[in-house]
C-alpha positions, 0 to 999 in steps of 0.5 A: 500500500502506498500512503501519501506523505507529508511532502505530497500534502504540505504547502511549499510556498511558506511565509516565514518571519525573521527573528527580529521582525517587529510585532506590527510587521508580524501582524501585517504579515499574517493579514497580508497572506491570510494565514493564522501562523508563520514559522520563525526562521534563523539566518540559515532558514531553520525554524526556531519557533512558530508565531500565531494569532494566539501569541499576538493576541496576548498583547491585546488581552493584557490591555485594560478593558476601556469599559472598566468591566473586565479586570486584567488577566492573571498571566504567568511569567511566560505569558507576561513576557509575550504580552510585553514582547515586540519581536517575533523571537520573543512572541513565538512558541518555541522550539518549533515542532517539525515534521519530515517530508517522508512522514505519513499522515498518521505520523504527522497527525500523532505529533500534532495531537501529542504536541497540541499544535495545528501545523508543523513546519517541514524540514530537510535533513539539515533542518532547513524549512521546506514547507508547512503542513496543517490539519486541513492538509492532512484531512485532504486524504479523506477526499479520495474517491470511493472507487480509488479506495475500493481499488486499493483495498481489492488489489493491494490489501486483499489480493496482493497482501492476503492472497484473496480473490474478488470471489472470496471477499466483496468490497463496497465503499460509500463516503469512505466507509468500507464494508467487507462481505464474503468468506475467508479460509481462516478465522484469524484473517478477519481481524487482519483484513479489517486492520489493513483496510483501516490503514488505507488512506481515506478510509473513514470506517470498516465494517464486515460480514465475513465468515470463515471455513476454519477456526484456527484460534488456539485452544484455551489453556487448561 
């Protein structure tokens, strides 16, 4: 099976900020390019952090409410320093959490989830910026046509990997939802087939109505 990589999904024309860029220039950079965050790069074009609208809004949140109805927020030391910052390197969230171009969607998505970020700068082996991949980019795999998903499952999963034929198992795909029906030789093949189908790019869910000829499960211990 061929999984789409970060290199295939990322945006290659990346807007970035230099470490010394002033606050207002960062705001203008985001507005002019209609983006919500940019990587901050050093002199070798290596990401050192990411500055986002959330980072910039700390400055507004730190101002007194003109109506006098809201008290000033109780910011911790890091948030206070960002609220008082004026350069990109002081405003950014650091270090930059980065991906490699050969990563799969699963690898990139798991890192985003673990780090609580919405985008990943993509870097080469020297850590130079190549592109940026966002949550929206990763979700594009779910736009695959049902027929393309069915063909991959039928050809790569069932025939080439598991040695099954269309007469053994029938595959139906609707809106990314896969349904398997038919009969396989061994009971142990059923969870394997289900797991492999779930790993195909664009699959939303897998259900099956599979039966088996031989129960090859090991006997329970005495």
